[in-house]
Each structure stands twice: as structure tokens, then as C-alpha cells.
GUKOL-145228 format. One line per 4 residues: for each residue x, y, z of C-alpha. Coordinates in nm, 4 decimals. Example, Ala and Ser with C-alpha at 12.3 -4.5 7.8 and 13.67 -1.06 7.14 Angstrom:
! residues 2
1.2300 -0.4500 0.7800  1.3670 -0.1060 0.7140
//
This chain:
! residues 29
8.0377 10.8688 7.6533  7.9277 11.0017 7.9932  7.6932 10.7067 8.0310  7.9835 10.4676 7.9741
8.1811 10.6340 8.2530  7.8875 10.5945 8.4904  7.8558 10.2266 8.4019  8.2281 10.1763 8.4521
8.2224 10.3428 8.7933  7.9223 10.1334 8.8956  8.1024 9.8184 8.7827  8.4125 9.9136 8.9819
8.1987 9.9807 9.2898  8.0294 9.6420 9.2505  8.3578 9.4540 9.2181  8.4949 9.6411 9.5186
8.1892 9.5409 9.7221  8.2327 9.1810 9.6067  8.5959 9.1826 9.7217  8.4918 9.3222 10.0607
8.2293 9.0489 10.0921  8.4892 8.7829 10.0150  8.7193 8.9217 10.2831  8.4334 8.9191 10.5359
8.3507 8.5604 10.4459  8.7142 8.4584 10.4898  8.7184 8.6300 10.8269  8.4069 8.4562 10.9605
8.4668 8.1049 10.8283
//
């Protein structure tokens, strides 16, 4: 179960990074 939590947190971090990237792209285009 601990492994699942780690995967979930990693997934959340990835999606957060993706959102940040989208905002940066919107800003610079």
C-alpha cells in the first residue's frame, strides 16, 4: 500500500509540473 501512495504522489507532482508548464507556455506565446 505504501508503494501505491508513492506512485500517487509522483503522479500528482507530474501533473502539477505539467500545469506549470502550460501556464509558462501561455505566458510566452
